[in-house]
Phi, psi and omega in degrees: 000155164268110186248134169251116182251120177271111182231073179311311177266109183205133174179147178283144172057039180246317180098173178056220182301325181297320178295327180296317178293319178298306187295321180291315183296311180293326181287321174305319177297313180299333184268011165102006175277151175272119187245129167246138181237135165260120180223153172290152191282354188305321184248023183303317180298316181291322178297314182296321181294315180298318178294322178294319183284337183245098185301337177294345182265002178293139180109345174285130185261111182262138171228136185238086180298147180224160176260114194302323182267005182224081183280139178263147176272139173313127172071019184231114177284147182297145179296306178274066193290326182292319177292319176300314178304318182294320177289323178299323180297329176291321178287329179292328182296317179298317179294320184297317180301319177297317178300313186300321181293333180273324196256308190078080184282155178274327180203153173244127185243112174272109189255306176228146359297145181262050178238151184291338179275350182275115186283160165217142180253007188286358175291347184284353187279349183077016178244144180307126180258131178248127183249131167113186006291139179244151178229200174102353177278359181284148180215154186280129173306140186307317186294344183265004174276358182289344179266008175272154166285173183304309181300322178293317178301316182290321175302318180291324177294319180294317178303311180301314180295319173302314179301316183298339187239016189303320182284355173270349176286111184304328183293318183278316182303328181298312179296322178293323182288321182287335192297141171284328175207146180238119174257127185242148185282329182219160177298333180300318180287321176304321183295336178291339185285156170292168181300319176294325180291318185294332178289343175248025183247151178216139177274142188191129181275141176279353189290143174203142179246143166285152181303324177298342182276345186271122181274210176233160179300154183269154176274169179293132177235146185247005179290160176302139182305133175238120183253151184226131165241137175220136178162172173297136181276071177251161188297330191264002177279351170078016180299329179295328177288315179308316181295317182292322180289322177298315180299324176286328177298319186299345176291327179258336182227076190293345181262010178292154178231145179233134176247124174248116184251128176147169176221158181160180184295340186269359188303306185293327181294318178299318178296319173296318177299318176303314181292319180299324181276005173057047181270344172057224182274008173286347177244131177241124176264133181232129174307166178299139187244147168305162189296315184295328175287323176295326179298328177295321178289324172306315181298325190259005179245155183263326186214135179265119187251116183219076182275051180299143183265341169203049171289136181285324178227258183138078184299318183295334180287313179297325181294317180297315181300320183294344176262010181077023183257111176305152186237136167245124181224187171261161183278045182238148174054208182297310182304322182294342174261331183291319185280091178285162175304136182092345179247358182171200182225128173251109183284134176292143182240349188303121179076005182256142174266186189297315180294322183290323181290317179298321182294318176299320175297313178302322182295314181297323178292318182297321181293322181292316183284341176283347179227080184303334177291336175293325176296324176298315179298315183293328178296313174302320176291328179297318179295314179302318178293322179299329180291342175291346183246031175300126184301314179303320179290317184296316186289318176302317176298319184294307182286339169298310177299320178300311180304319175296318181288327182294329179290340182274338193266124175290140179291129178262159175293133179291144176256166179295120183290346187265009180259141182297331182297346181298337186287347186260350185287155187223137174269146179290135184292161178292162185288342186211164177294146174285155177288162176274148179223151187284000000 
């Protein structure tokens, strides 16, 4: 196919959304698609260098739309990034319209940002628009908000209200309405869509691993248990739950150790919590690490603890699995689906507050460390589960479904991308629901 991929966040060796944009665009090219990419200019130099250094990437057509009066500095994300992204999306349409007149794309794929609140106006091109995979529809259960500070409780309430009304937002609704297909990361996000949108939606994770990233299962170890949390230190990432669970675990496994890797606004609060729980030097806080150094910590720790309250997917979860590291998480959002039986433990949250969930996590961990052979079995299961996320397989499956959908969608006449009326045009929905995918 001739693919135009909109990847606002895109860059090699960056991580998170940027790695999704980079990995998907380059893998689509490797699989034989003709690829044009719209990307923000922040990582332009790194992209151009990576393509120069890797001959297999020759032939990808990169375009870097910019806002004339708002120039970005290399490697520096804009402070008002959501505002910048909204304006960038309008600039991207103008670039895309010119490319469409020259190339004649088979499909346009809005890839990053992969959030339900991130708009796209590319449906105005008259080419089948594919959105996603997108997330953001997940929410923290009310009983688990008791562990939040006041500001976090207000933020979570506002987020829940936004989720409940997301399809009433005309900026967001326009792209979703026009889309030929919408790929969502979790059923939570799918439930936010209107009935017509749900009929053209399919669940699909954006996560992908290269075969070289997948390690081997671990042998039996008799050293003191070492737990690892890695992620941004935000209120909803659940590091405060990890601390409480660890404190409870120490009552039965006193030599256990916990490493918390990350930075963010919750860091000082978490350190205060660790002190209040009298955890002493059993908890180590480490600033954010480059990916390769984080992989080293995966190898030296026994269990990945990730009680996130509404992650849409979970890059670090898949990375941990790929290193043969079992994961304990909550049965919420993406991690609750990624951690399949046999690769880790997803702790039930229904009807439980923060203390009850932390106690349940501690109980599961204590049972696990009391039976080291079970850790070995879970390590084998982690590697098996990681293989379900091979990037080449995921991208091939995704664009295979896209090709099927493109054949169903009649071409519409392109509209002028610089008119506000573009937000209201609609492509005819497919005759039946798309299938589910893992």
